[in-house]
N, C-alpha and C positions, 0 to 999 in steps of 0.2 A: 647338161648341154643338149637340149632337144635338137633333133635333126642331125647331129653329128655322131656317127657311130664310133664307138670305142670297143676294144676287145680285151679279154683276159684268157690266157692260155695256161692251163694247169697240167703239169706232167705228173704221172703216177708210176710207181714202181711196177705194179702188175694189177690186173683186174682181180677183184675179190679180196684184196688185202684189207685187213681191218682198218688201218689208218686211212687209207685212200677211200674206202667205202664210207667212213664217217664224214670225210671231207666232201665227197660228192653229194651225200645226203644233206649236208649243211648247205651246200651251194643250191641244191634244189629247194630246200626249205626257205632260203632267203632270195630266191629268184626274183621276187618283186623288187628287191633292193638293186639288183643289177639292171632290171628293166627300167626303173625310174632314172637311172644314170645313163641309159642308152648303151648298155654293154651287152655284147654277145660273149658267151662262154664256150671254150673249146677244151676238151680233156684229151690228153695224149698219153698212151702207153704203148708198149711194144708187143702186146698180146694180139691174138687173132681177132678178126672181125666177129666171128661167132662168139668168142668170149665177151667182146664189147657189148654185143646185143643182149646176151644173157645178163651181164652185169648191169646194163642200163635199166633192166627191169627192176633190179634191186634199188638202183639210185634213180628214182623218177625225175623227170624234167631235165635230164641232161641234154643240153643244146646240141652238142656234136661230139662224138667220140671217134678219134681217128687212130689208125694203126700205121705207124711210120717210124721204123727203126732208124732210117736215114736222117729224119728230122731230129731225132733224139741225139744222134751222133753229132750232127752239124751244130746243134745248139749247146753242145757240151753238157748234156744232161745224163750221161751214164756215170755211175759211181763204181769204180773198180773194187772198192772195199765191201760193197754190198752185192752179193751174188745170189742167183736163184738156185733151185735144186739141180739144174743142168749146168751150173757153173758160169752162166751168162751174167754180165753186170746188170744191175737193176737201174732203172731210171730214177734219178734223184727227184725230189719234189720241188719243182720249179714253178714260179709264177711269173708270167710275163704280162705286163699291162701295155697295151698298144693303143696309142692315141691316133687321131686322124692323120697325123703327119709322120710319126716315128714311134719307136719303142720308148716308153716313158719310164719303165721300172722293171727290174728283175730281182727276184728274191729266190734264194736256193736253200732248201731244208734237207737234212738227211732223211732217209727213208723211214726212220724211226720216230720222227717228230711231225705231228700234225700242224697245219697252218692255222693262223689266227685270222678268221674272217672279219672280225670287228676291226682289226688293224688294217686289213686289206681294203675294206670299205672306207675307212678314214683316209687312207693314202689316196684312193681313187677320188674322193671328194676334194682333197688338196690339189691333186694333179689337174682336175677339171677346173677348179677355181683359178689356179695359177696359170693355166693355159689362156684364160680370158683376161686376167687382171695382172698388173705389175706388182704382185704381192708375193710374200713368202709366208709359210705357216710355221709357228714355233713348235717346240716339243709338246707332245700330247694334245695338239690342237684338235678341236672338233668343230664341225660346221656351226656357224653362228657366233663363234668366239672371235676375239680380236686377232688380226693378222699383222704382219709387219710389211713395211715398204721395202722393196729390194734395194740393196746398197748402191746399185748402179744409177739410181735416180738422185738428182740434186734435191735440195730442200724445197726449191721453188717448184720443180716438177712434181714432187710428192704432194705438196700442198694443192697444186692445181688439179691433180688426178684424184686425190683421196680425201677431199674435205666434204 
């Protein structure tokens, strides 16, 4: 969707954790995939700005890393079962995909499970397609594969729009 900005917010338990570091390294490696979809990336954890800066040197191409405990609490991203060395709850691994009009998707992972970026990109492609077309995408859909007409359309409307 050229010209229309989308965003993805990744929350992380803490800076320098192995799972989160692999995720941000992957996000940096496939940054071109986000760029061609006109997506900005934001990473959020509750650590200090100094830690973010040091960690971002490890995870190159990080678009923006923000420190905001208040946002983590407001978005329901703290996991009371996963705590740090000081007894503070860790931020769960959330992904929020934000379209030009509203939040389109949220996925929550435990701190011990890394995200699947192939699936995230597949979902982003589906969200961007279905934002423009009156279509739905079936299970395991990938760009270029057949889609379905949404049930709200009549047979005549579907034929008119999608022939």
